[in-house]
MDTraj code that builds the backbone (N, CA, C; nanometers):
import mdtraj as md
import numpy as np

residues = "UNK UNK UNK UNK UNK UNK UNK UNK UNK UNK UNK UNK UNK UNK UNK UNK UNK UNK UNK UNK UNK UNK UNK UNK UNK UNK UNK UNK UNK UNK UNK UNK UNK UNK UNK UNK UNK UNK UNK UNK UNK UNK UNK UNK UNK UNK UNK UNK UNK UNK UNK UNK UNK UNK UNK UNK UNK UNK UNK UNK UNK UNK UNK UNK UNK UNK UNK UNK UNK UNK UNK UNK UNK UNK UNK UNK UNK UNK UNK UNK UNK UNK UNK UNK UNK UNK UNK UNK UNK UNK UNK UNK".split()
xyz = np.array([
    [3.8643, 3.1525, 1.9834],
    [3.9719, 3.1382, 1.8871],
    [3.9243, 3.0606, 1.7641],
    [3.8611, 2.9459, 1.7841],
    [3.8206, 2.8632, 1.6717],
    [3.7183, 2.9321, 1.5809],
    [3.6177, 3.0025, 1.6344],
    [3.5241, 3.0699, 1.5439],
    [3.5955, 3.1715, 1.4542],
    [3.6947, 3.2407, 1.5081],
    [3.7708, 3.3348, 1.4272],
    [3.8477, 3.2610, 1.3182],
    [3.9028, 3.1447, 1.3525],
    [3.9762, 3.0656, 1.2545],
    [3.8827, 3.0190, 1.1442],
    [3.7642, 2.9754, 1.1813],
    [3.6658, 2.9310, 1.0820],
    [3.6282, 3.0476, 0.9915],
    [3.6157, 3.1675, 1.0479],
    [3.5841, 3.2847, 0.9668],
    [3.6957, 3.3108, 0.8653],
    [3.8214, 3.2923, 0.9061],
    [3.9350, 3.3116, 0.8156],
    [3.9302, 3.2097, 0.7030],
    [3.8848, 3.0891, 0.7318],
    [3.8804, 2.9854, 0.6274],
    [3.7864, 3.0242, 0.5149],
    [3.6878, 3.1064, 0.5458],
    [3.5951, 3.1512, 0.4414],
    [3.6616, 3.2513, 0.3484],
    [3.7707, 3.3128, 0.3936],
    [3.8414, 3.4116, 0.3131],
    [3.9627, 3.3524, 0.2418],
    [4.0144, 3.2424, 0.2929],
    [4.1368, 3.1852, 0.2378],
    [4.1101, 3.0414, 0.1923],
    [4.1174, 3.0187, 0.0617],
    [4.0878, 2.8865, 0.0047],
    [4.1841, 2.7796, 0.0542],
    [4.3109, 2.8133, 0.0710],
    [4.4111, 2.7152, 0.1148],
    [4.3845, 2.6699, 0.2579],
    [4.3546, 2.7643, 0.3456],
    [4.3227, 2.7295, 0.4837],
    [4.1936, 2.6488, 0.4886],
    [4.0967, 2.6881, 0.4102],
    [3.9691, 2.6176, 0.4055],
    [3.9880, 2.4728, 0.3609],
    [4.0686, 2.4531, 0.2565],
    [4.0951, 2.3172, 0.2067],
    [4.1671, 2.2351, 0.3130],
    [4.2606, 2.2961, 0.3828],
    [4.3351, 2.2269, 0.4881],
    [4.2423, 2.1838, 0.6016],
    [4.1517, 2.2720, 0.6405],
    [4.0575, 2.2393, 0.7475],
    [3.9627, 2.1274, 0.7056],
    [3.9162, 2.1305, 0.5808],
    [3.8292, 2.0224, 0.5306],
    [3.9037, 1.8887, 0.5318],
    [4.0306, 1.8899, 0.4893],
    [4.1102, 1.7668, 0.4889],
    [4.1290, 1.7134, 0.6303],
    [4.1517, 1.8031, 0.7244],
    [4.1697, 1.7617, 0.8638],
    [4.0409, 1.6988, 0.9159],
    [3.9283, 1.7599, 0.8843],
    [3.7996, 1.7054, 0.9278],
    [3.7751, 1.5676, 0.8681],
    [3.8095, 1.5512, 0.7425],
    [3.7893, 1.4210, 0.6785],
    [3.8816, 1.3141, 0.7372],
    [4.0015, 1.3524, 0.7770],
    [4.0912, 1.2561, 0.8437],
    [4.0309, 1.2128, 0.9774],
    [3.9671, 1.3065, 1.0476],
    [3.9012, 1.2729, 1.1740],
    [3.7850, 1.1781, 1.1482],
    [3.7089, 1.2035, 1.0412],
    [3.5973, 1.1139, 1.0059],
    [3.6499, 0.9751, 0.9700],
    [3.7601, 0.9692, 0.8959],
    [3.8196, 0.8398, 0.8589],
    [3.8670, 0.7648, 0.9825],
    [3.9259, 0.8353, 1.0782],
    [3.9698, 0.7710, 1.2024],
    [3.8508, 0.7141, 1.2785],
    [3.7415, 0.7890, 1.2830],
    [3.6206, 0.7395, 1.3492],
    [3.5654, 0.6178, 1.2763],
    [3.5750, 0.6165, 1.1439],
    [3.5284, 0.5012, 1.0653],
    [3.6084, 0.3768, 1.1028],
    [3.7387, 0.3916, 1.1188],
    [3.8241, 0.2791, 1.1593],
    [3.7846, 0.2311, 1.2983],
    [3.7660, 0.3238, 1.3911],
    [3.7294, 0.2858, 1.5282],
    [3.5939, 0.2153, 1.5333],
    [3.4966, 0.2672, 1.4600],
    [3.3648, 0.2035, 1.4561],
    [3.3761, 0.0663, 1.3907],
    [3.4594, 0.0540, 1.2898],
    [3.4809, -0.0752, 1.2245],
    [3.5364, -0.1795, 1.3189],
    [3.6117, -0.1353, 1.4173],
    [3.6669, -0.2289, 1.5167],
    [3.5605, -0.2808, 1.6128],
    [3.4498, -0.2065, 1.6242],
    [3.3393, -0.2528, 1.7086],
    [3.2664, -0.3697, 1.6450],
    [3.2673, -0.3699, 1.5154],
    [3.1924, -0.4693, 1.4398],
    [3.2765, -0.5075, 1.3186],
    [3.2917, -0.6335, 1.2955],
    [3.3770, -0.6774, 1.1852],
    [3.3138, -0.6541, 1.0481],
    [3.1878, -0.6155, 1.0477],
    [3.1199, -0.5851, 0.9226],
    [3.1494, -0.4405, 0.8838],
    [3.0846, -0.3958, 0.7801],
    [3.1014, -0.2579, 0.7345],
    [3.0587, -0.1617, 0.8456],
    [3.1444, -0.0621, 0.8784],
    [3.1078, 0.0334, 0.9826],
    [2.9803, 0.1096, 0.9479],
    [2.9006, 0.1387, 1.0486],
    [2.7765, 0.2126, 1.0300],
    [2.8080, 0.3591, 0.9999],
    [2.7690, 0.4043, 0.8823],
    [2.7903, 0.5440, 0.8443],
    [2.7132, 0.6363, 0.9374],
    [2.5955, 0.5924, 0.9814],
    [2.5164, 0.6749, 1.0730],
    [2.5898, 0.6952, 1.2053],
    [2.6457, 0.5877, 1.2601],
    [2.7185, 0.5991, 1.3862],
    [2.8415, 0.6871, 1.3696],
    [2.9131, 0.6705, 1.2609],
    [3.0303, 0.7543, 1.2346],
    [2.9893, 0.9009, 1.2292],
    [2.8806, 0.9301, 1.1610],
    [2.8340, 1.0683, 1.1493],
    [2.7933, 1.1260, 1.2847],
    [2.7264, 1.0456, 1.3662],
    [2.6854, 1.0912, 1.4988],
    [2.8084, 1.1187, 1.5855],
    [2.9049, 1.0271, 1.5851],
    [3.0267, 1.0464, 1.6641],
    [3.1068, 1.1661, 1.6133],
    [3.1098, 1.1841, 1.4819],
    [3.1784, 1.2981, 1.4219],
    [3.1173, 1.4285, 1.4738],
    [2.9849, 1.4348, 1.4761],
    [2.9168, 1.5554, 1.5238],
    [2.9382, 1.5761, 1.6739],
    [2.9252, 1.4688, 1.7501],
    [2.9389, 1.4801, 1.8955],
    [3.0790, 1.5241, 1.9378],
    [3.1804, 1.4869, 1.8616],
    [3.3187, 1.5164, 1.8990],
    [3.3748, 1.6385, 1.8263],
    [3.2882, 1.7145, 1.7641],
    [3.3344, 1.8322, 1.6901],
    [3.3545, 1.9520, 1.7826],
    [3.4347, 2.0465, 1.7363],
    [3.4521, 2.1701, 1.8112],
    [3.3197, 2.2443, 1.8228],
    [3.2403, 2.2395, 1.7158],
    [3.1116, 2.3088, 1.7176],
    [3.0210, 2.2564, 1.8293],
    [3.0232, 2.1247, 1.8528],
    [2.9434, 2.0672, 1.9621],
    [2.9990, 2.1136, 2.0963],
    [3.1311, 2.1113, 2.1094],
    [3.1936, 2.1574, 2.2331],
    [3.1547, 2.3025, 2.2608],
    [3.1624, 2.3846, 2.1583],
    [3.1288, 2.5258, 2.1738],
    [2.9815, 2.5440, 2.2100],
    [2.8940, 2.4683, 2.1466],
    [2.7502, 2.4797, 2.1736],
    [2.7167, 2.4407, 2.3175],
    [2.7919, 2.3461, 2.3731],
    [2.7664, 2.3007, 2.5098],
    [2.8394, 2.3848, 2.6147],
    [2.9278, 2.4716, 2.5703],
    [3.0058, 2.5561, 2.6626],
    [2.9275, 2.6828, 2.6975],
    [2.8117, 2.6626, 2.7540],
    [2.7245, 2.7737, 2.7933],
    [2.6870, 2.7578, 2.9404],
    [2.6223, 2.8595, 2.9942],
    [2.5741, 2.8548, 3.1339],
    [2.6874, 2.8268, 3.2326],
    [2.8030, 2.8848, 3.2066],
    [2.9207, 2.8678, 3.2941],
    [2.9651, 2.7222, 3.3062],
    [2.9328, 2.6405, 3.2056],
    [2.9735, 2.5001, 3.2060],
    [3.1237, 2.4935, 3.1803],
    [3.1960, 2.4208, 3.2633],
    [3.3403, 2.4082, 3.2482],
    [3.3741, 2.3117, 3.1349],
    [3.4986, 2.3176, 3.0900],
    [3.5441, 2.2244, 2.9863],
    [3.5292, 2.0804, 3.0345],
    [3.5573, 2.0556, 3.1613],
    [3.5439, 1.9208, 3.2173],
    [3.3977, 1.8757, 3.2156],
    [3.3066, 1.9671, 3.2458],
    [3.1640, 1.9332, 3.2434],
    [3.1176, 1.9041, 3.1014],
    [3.1679, 1.9802, 3.0048],
    [3.1348, 1.9537, 2.8639],
    [3.1888, 1.8172, 2.8244],
    [3.3116, 1.7883, 2.8633],
    [3.3715, 1.6579, 2.8328],
    [3.2862, 1.5444, 2.8892],
    [3.2430, 1.5583, 3.0131],
    [3.1598, 1.4560, 3.0769],
    [3.0285, 1.4375, 3.0013],
    [2.9678, 1.5480, 2.9607],
    [2.8417, 1.5420, 2.8869],
    [2.8598, 1.4749, 2.7505],
    [2.9663, 1.5123, 2.6798],
    [2.9925, 1.4529, 2.5475],
    [3.0219, 1.3036, 2.5618],
    [3.1004, 1.2662, 2.6612],
    [3.1286, 1.1234, 2.6819],
    [2.9999, 1.0449, 2.7080],
    [2.9094, 1.1023, 2.7856],
    [2.7816, 1.0349, 2.8123],
    [2.7013, 1.0195, 2.6829],
    [2.7022, 1.1216, 2.5985],
    [2.6299, 1.1143, 2.4711],
    [2.6924, 1.0101, 2.3780],
    [2.8240, 1.0041, 2.3761],
    [2.8936, 0.9040, 2.2938],
    [2.8581, 0.7642, 2.3433],
    [2.8608, 0.7443, 2.4753],
    [2.8239, 0.6135, 2.5317],
    [2.6820, 0.5748, 2.4932],
    [2.5892, 0.6699, 2.5011],
    [2.4502, 0.6425, 2.4641],
    [2.4395, 0.6061, 2.3161],
    [2.5141, 0.6746, 2.2324],
    [2.5120, 0.6437, 2.0887],
    [2.5647, 0.5026, 2.0645],
    [2.6708, 0.4651, 2.1344],
    [2.7280, 0.3309, 2.1173],
    [2.6330, 0.2230, 2.1686],
    [2.5689, 0.2483, 2.2815],
    [2.4727, 0.1521, 2.3362],
    [2.3576, 0.1323, 2.2382],
    [2.3070, 0.2425, 2.1849],
    [2.1958, 0.2332, 2.0882],
    [2.2390, 0.1561, 1.9634],
    [2.3605, 0.1840, 1.9165],
    [2.4131, 0.1150, 1.7982],
    [2.4205, -0.0358, 1.8239],
    [2.4699, -0.0731, 1.9388],
    [2.4830, -0.2158, 1.9706],
    [2.3469, -0.2836, 1.9856],
    [2.2504, -0.2121, 2.0416],
    [2.1156, -0.2702, 2.0589],
    [2.0450, -0.2895, 1.9253],
    [2.0649, -0.1950, 1.8343],
    [1.9949, -0.2027, 1.7065],
    [2.0724, -0.2832, 1.6036],
    [2.1951, -0.3171, 1.6364],
    [2.2768, -0.3946, 1.5426],
    [2.3322, -0.3112, 1.4291],
    [2.3381, -0.1792, 1.4491],
    [2.3986, -0.0906, 1.3480],
    [2.3032, -0.0617, 1.2412],
])
top = md.Topology()
chain = top.add_chain()
for i, resn in enumerate(residues, 1):
    res = top.add_residue(resn, chain, resSeq=i)
    for name in ("N", "CA", "C"):
        top.add_atom(name, md.element.get_by_symbol(name[0]), res)
traj = md.Trajectory(xyz[None], top)
């Protein structure tokens, strides 16, 4: 369903703009959450990594080899945890 929707966005400027705005709101929400981890300026790199890991495109890419949605969720959560651990070790 989502790939078809993305294809439609390439044909319709209004839908495309709406999808971009929605994505940016998700990025802004992640920026707020990352900012809560550290009282300093949120790490743009961490926000970008979390944005990519939690995207539909990542979910779709991992939904192969008969992997269930629950298995994809478990894998993404593990990747997010690893990203957060690395961020904390390196100090952002």
